[in-house]
N, C-alpha and C positions, 0 to 999 in steps of 0.2 A: 615639608609640604605634603598635604594629603593626596593620596592617589585614589580618587573616588571613581568607581564605575557606577554611574547613576542608572538605575533600572526603573523605568517609568511604565505607566499603564493605568487604566481606570480601575476603580474598585471591582474586585471579583475576577480580574483577569488571571490571577495566579502569581503575582510578584513574589510573595513570601515563599511559596513552594519552589518557584524557579530559583530564587536566590539561595535557598537552603540546599538545593541540589548542587548548585555551582560552588557554594561554600565548602561542601564536602569534597567535591572533585578537585578544587584548587587550594584547599587548606588555607582559607582566608576568612576574614570576618564578614558579617552581614549585619547591617543596621537598617531599621525602618524609620522613615521620617515621622510617621504618626506615633510610633512608640517613643521616639526621642522627645517629641513635643509633649506627649501624654506624661512621660516620666518627669520632664522638666516642670510641667505645670502641676504635677501631682494630681492629675485628673484623668479619669477614664472617659473615652468618647463612646457613646452608644449610638450615635447617628453619623451618617456620612456627610451630612450638610454642614458647612463651615460658615459661621457668622462673620468672623474677622480674619480673613485670609492673611492680611499683612502682619497682624500681631502674631499669628501662629508661625509665619515664616521667620520673623525676628527671633522667636523662641527657638526654632529649629537651628538657626545659625549659632545662637548662644550655646545650645546643647552640643552641637558639633565642635565648637571651640573648647569645650570642657573635656573632650575625649583625647587621650594621648594616643597618637598613631605612630606606628613604626613606618618603615619605608615600603611596606607591602601594600599592594592594591587591595581595596575592599569594596564590597557591594553596599550601596545605599539605595533602598527602594522608596519610591515616592510617586508624586503626581506632577503633571504639567498643567493640569486644570482640576478644578473642584466644583462641587455643587454648592450653591447658596441655599439657604432655607426656602427661598422662593422657587427652587428647582431651576435656577439659571446656571449655566456653565460659565465659570470665570477662570481665566488663566492665572497661574502663579506669576507674581511679578518677575520680570527678567532679572532684576537685581539679585533676587534670591539665588539664581543659577550662577551669576557672577561671583557671589560670595561662596557658594558651594564649590565652584571651580572644578567641575568633573573633568576627568581625563578622557572619558568616553561616555557615550549614552547608548543604552539599549532600551528599546520600547517594546513591550509585549502587546500583542493584539490577539483577539479571538472573535468568534461569531457572537454577536450580541445575545442570541438565544442561549448559548452556553453560559455566558456571563450572567444572564438573568437567572438561570437555574442555580448557578453557584451561589449567587446572592440570596436567593430564597433559602437554600439549604444552610448556608453559613450564618446569615444575619436575620433570617425570617422576614425580609423586607422585599416587597415587590416594586420594581422600578419599571417605568414604561420602556419597552424595548427600543422605541424610536429615540428616546432620551439617551439610552445607553449608546446607541449608534452615533448620535450627534456628539456625545461626549468623547467617544473613541476617535471620531474624525478630528475633533479639535485637539485632542491629546497627540495624535500622530502628526498633524500639521504644525502645531506649536513646538513639539519636541524637535522636529526637523529644523525649524527656524532657529531654535535655541542652539542646536549643534552647529549650524552654519555661522551664527553670530559669534560663538565661542571658538570656532574652528577646531572642533573635536570630532573624532570618529563617531559614526552613527550607524546603528544596526537595528532593524525591525525584525522581531522574532515572532512568528505565528505559532502560538502554543497549540493550535489545532493540527498543525503539520510539523511536528518536531523533527529535527535532523541534526546532524553533527556540525553544521555550519557555525553555530554559536561557539563551539569549542575551537574550531579553526580560527575564528575571529579573535577570541580571547588569547589563544596561544600566540598568535601573531602580534597582537596588541601589546601584551605585557610580558611575554615569554615566561609565563608562570609555570612552574614545575607541577605536573599532574601527580596526584597520589595514586599509586598502584593498588 
């Protein structure tokens, strides 16, 4: 059985950076949903807008099923909602999370202005700050709903105000041995 700690958040909130920090500290693996989908489709994505959300989620589940996992927890970063080409915010189907079957959910949040700046620096794309705020609100609300429906632990981490609470949460949750 996979022991997935699902790390969610909107584009530009810092999921990969966060997971890479935790990966080092807890000596575990980190996978990105978008990288798994891209690798499985043999296609790089240059836009954040997704045309066929369901198809990509099916590919993600197939990609996860091809990975051999040991008994150790690992981090999987992804989204609870995505942007359509029309700039509408759409939720990832709940069935995807049933199939992923995370053991815990962590959701990152940040000030929309900081996310906006990161997206400009990283992707050279400007998004409306109000759209980013709306997307983050939907991400937070839907992720909490998913955690409640799956009856899994839920943690919101504010990347703008980092503290040690995340390590206490993970230590208690999985009793992972820290690397000195």
